[in-house]
Residue, then its C-alpha position, 0 to 999 in steps of 0.5 A: m172355032n171362033s177366029n178370035t181366038s188360040s187355034q188350040e182344042l182340048f178334048g175337042h172343043p177351044k181351050g178357053l173353054f177348060y179355063l172358065f169351066f175351071a174358073e167358074l167351077w172355083e166361083r161356084f165354091s164359093f157361091y154354094g158353099m155360102r148357100a148351103l149354110l145360110m139359112l140354118y146360119m139366119v135360122n139358128e143364130i141370127f134370128k134365133a131369139l124371134s118365134e118366127r125365126d123361119a118367116a125371118a130368114a125365108i125373107v132375107y134368104a129369098s131378097y139375097g136371091s132375088l139381088v144376087y141374080a138381078s144385079t147380073v142385068i146390069g153388070g151384063r148392061v155395064a159390060d155390053k157398054i163399059l168394061g167388056m167381060r174380062a173386066s167386069i169378070f175380075l171386078g165381080g169376083i174381087l166384090m164377091a171374095i170381100g164377102h165372103f171373107v167379111l161372112a166370117i166376122e161373126n157380127d150381124i151388120a158384117f152379115f148383111l155388108a158381106l151378102a151386099f158385097i156378093v150380090v154387087g160382085n156376082g152381077f158383073f161375074k156371072p153374066n158375062i163369064s156364061t157369055f164368054v163360054g158363047s163367044l168362044y164357037e162360032e154362030g151355028d157351032v154344033r158344038k156349042d150345047a156340049g160346050f155350054t154342058i161341059f161348062y155346067m159340068g163344072i159348076n156343079i163340081g164346085g156346087f157339089a164340093a162346097p156343101l160338104l167341105c164347108g158344111w163338114l168345117a161349119v160343124s166341127y169347128g164354127w159357122h164362119y170357117g166354112f164362109g172363109l173357105a169359101g171366099i178362098g174358092m173364090l179367089l181360086g176362080l180368079i187366078f185361073f181365069w187370070n192364068g187363061i188371060q196370061k197363056n192367051v188361050f182367049g184370043n183378043l175376046g172380052l176387052p172392052p167394045n170402045i176404047d174410047i167409052y172405057n176412058k170416056e173422063y167424067f169430073g177427070i175420072p174414066q168411066k173404068i175408074w167410076v164402075p169399081v168405085l159406084a160398085f163399092f159404095v153401093t153395096p151399104i145401101i144394098a145391105y140396108v135392104l136385105a137388113s131391112y126384113k120386116a113389113i113395110g109398116g108392120g104390114n099395116t099400110i098400102f103396101g100390106d106384108q111387102n118388103y123393100v125388096n119386093l117392091i124393088f122387085k114390083v119396079i124392076g119387072v115393070g121397067i124390064v118390061v118397057y126396056l124389052a118392048m122398046i127392043l122388041y119395038k127397034a129390031t128387026l122381024e127375025e129379030r123379034k121372033k127370036l126374041f120373043v122366043a127368049i122372053l119366053i125360055t126365060f120365063f119358062m126358066t123362072i118357073f124352074w128355078g122357083v121349085h128349085e131353088l127351095s133346095g137351099s131353103v125350105i128343103t134344107l130345113f126339111a132335112d134338119r128336121n124331118v129326114e133321118l140323114s146318114f153320113m152327111n148333114a143337113s147342108q151337106t145335103n145340098s151336094l146331092n143336086s151336084l152330084v147327080i149333075i155331074i155323074l148326069s152331065i157327060p152323058i146327057s150332053l153325049l144323048w144330045s150331040y147322038l141325037s142330033k147326028r140322027g135327026l131327033n133331038p128334041r126342040t128346045p120347047y119339048k125340054f123345057g115342058l120336060g124338064l118342069v114336068f121331072a120337077g113336079l114329079s121331084f115334089y111328088v116323091l117328098s109328099i108322099s115320103g110322110n108315109s114311110a115315117n117312124e115313131s119320132g116323124m122322121v122320113p128315110f133319107a132314101y126319100l130326098i136321094i131320089m127328089y134331088f136324082i129326079l130333079s136334076i135330070g129336069e134341070l139337065f133337060m133345062s138349063p145349059v141347054g136353055l143358056s145355049k139358046i139365050t145366046d143364039l136367040s140374041p142379036k150380038r149388040i144386046i147379047s150380055f145384055m140378054m144373059g142378064i136378063w136369062f139369070l133375072s129369071s133366078a132373081f125372080a124365081f126367088q121370089i117364089v121362093g120368098f112367098i112358098s117358104k113363108q107359108l111353109s115356116i114354123e113359128s118356134t124358138d125350139a133348136n130341136i122343133g121337128g115331128f109330124d107338126t112340121l111334117s104334114i105342114y112340109t109333104n102337104g106343101f111339097g103335093l102342092i108344089a107338085k101339082y103346079a110344076l106338073g102342069a106348067g110342064l104340061i102346058i108347054l109341051v102343048c105349045s112347043p109347036l107353036i114356039k118351034k115356029l117362032m125359032g125358027k133354024v134354031h134347034 
């Protein structure tokens, strides 16, 4: 156990893990509760008068998703240099809670401002709480993978409960009641984290890295105050960017059909590549090898999330329009992924521990390759669902359940394992930044989500849109996604022996 933490353990892990578990559970409750409603809310309310409402909603959904994860790079770096993990988590949680409560206001301007608060808040919260989990364990502690998987189960308990409850409130009482419940979830997450600090389960972990820098003044104001002030001031700018969902120049300029977020991400991509090149240049040979693998597995994760995050956009619309649902509505189907994760998290965690003791645990690249193969198979299931459609173009709910089951297995092969490996492969001086880069994979994945969602968008203002016309568009698209994901997974499996050599002793 890390000497900087309390000596208490719970179920064989540092006690602090379980406080972070519950803090993240409620934060994810707020995030996934809102996400389950977002696409349907935009299609049926914000853009309901537009014939191209699917495309407009897809652009905003993708832009929001990209920015919400890209902000983690900045939030991680601010934590590394100024605030430390604790203050960053609190600041992020407060901003996200404000965002969720503003989302409960029935106003289009408030809608985009709320998304902006969540974007900025997530940047401070998400990378730092994950890094906090890694800091509870000494380097080389064999319990770390299991600890991250337990933490990951907390994420998915929140992800399971939120769509069910928020989706029920939205249908029964109105969209904004569902959004309001998400805000309450965020506040509960902060209360759990504060309780852990009061009980000193984290020791001196997560404090500002340099108290002099933390208190350094500019214009008579310390940096610890400047950070939240600037965070509040940047939210209206992000809200404006999100609201500008139409193509720049109407698609008739040199920018083509790019919106502001597309262009921003091209700039971010170039900036990240340049900065990573500088880090690699300054690193030692051993650090360089490990960092290269960390960057590589982040790229693999981008491909996976580009497929996985369609669950909140195209797959939710597919469920609403072409799936014969029973015992849940379309927004509530977002809980299926998390339900499978909850059921399988502990068994797969125990499986990795069992295989490790016998020297049979597959190395990370093999797990990543298999994860993408599972992702491809899950979309293949959806692509053939049209063969069982009824006379109204509705497919059996079982196809969606099977799809989520297979996709979730792929997720368990990749995400919690990769999260752990980023902390192992990254030099400690930039570990929060590299965690931010890890979450940046989701940011660029949302650009993939936006592209695919626009290709599968339906032009209509009909509230009851569906039938064989939409079914054909969706199933054909799912078939192409399956082919690309399967191909990527097989390529990774072939290249795995080479990647293993670069990883060295890191498993």
